[in-house]
N, C-alpha and C positions, 0 to 999 in steps of 0.2 A: 398486472404488471407487464410491461413490455421490456424486452431486453434485446440487445443486438450485439453482434460480435463480427470482427473481420476475420475471415478464414482464407486460407490458401486453397484455391480450387485446383491446384496442380494434382494430377493423378498420382504422382509419387509422394504427395504429402502424407504425413502420418494421420491416422483417423482422429477425429475430434470427439471428445466426450460431450454430447449435447445435454446431458443430464447432470451437470456439475452444479449442485445446489449451492455450494459455498461461493463459487464465483458469481452465480446469478444473484445471490443475496448481496454480495459486496458491491456489485456494479449496478444493480437494479435500483430504479427510482421511479416515482410517479410524478407526472407533471399535469396539473389540471389545465382546463382550457383558459382560465383566467391568468394563470402563471405563464402559459405559452404566449398569449397575446402581449402580456407585460414584457416578456423577454424579447419578442419580435420587435417591439418598439424601442428596445434598448434601455428601458428604465432600470434604475437600481432596484434590486430585490431586497437587499439588506446589507448592512455593513459587515465586513468580514474581519471583525476584531474580537477575539483573536482569530487567526486564520484556522480553517478546518483542515486537519491533517489526518490522513488514513494511517492509523497505527497498526502495524502487522501483529497478529496473534497467531502463533504457529507452534507446532511441536518441534522439539530439538532436531535440527537438520531437516526440517520439513518445508523450508521455503522453496518457492518455485524457482527452478533453475532452467535456463535455456542455453544450450550449447551445441556446437558442432563437434564432429568426431575429432577434429584437430585440437579442440580445447577441453575435451572431456576429463582428462587427467588433472589439468590445472583447476577446473571447477570442482572436482571431487576433493582436492587437497585444500583449496582456498574457496569455500562457498561464498556467494555474494552476501554483502551486509544488508541487513534490514533495520527498520526502526527499533525492533525488539532487541536484536543482537547489539546494536549500538547503545541502547539503554543499559544493557548489562555491562558493556565496556565502560560507560560513563560512571556507573555505580562502583566499578572496580578501581577507578582512579584513586590515587593516594593523596591528591591535592584537595584544595578547598571546594573545587567544583564537584568532585566525587562525594565529599562529605555532605554537601548540600543536596546532591541528586539522590542520595540514599534516604533522605527525609521525604522525598516526593513519591507520589503514585505515578505509575507509568503514564496515565492520562494527563497528569499535570506537567510533565516535562516540556511539552511544546510552549507553555507560557514563559519559560525561562531560558530555553535552549533552542537552537535551530539544528536541523539535521544537515550534515554536509557529506 
């Protein structure tokens, strides 16, 4: 498996964990020589119906957060939304959408709803 990442080479940049197995698993993929040539010529690989969406799976308050010192307090009070936290919000709704969403599995939600 080959993986790449864009890193800040600034000497004042925080150190990067090069052994982050979770991130490598989520971003890693293998492209064969046949697929590489097919993509270079711009041919369609497959239809994207339904679209493939990365669904976050994380521990409570374990989502990745990037912030500056000026925004640290705001990020701690209002953590960013993820597909998982939005799924919970959707299931908590008291309307027909919430009732329908409670009957779905997390992986089935992208067939019927879009993330905004």
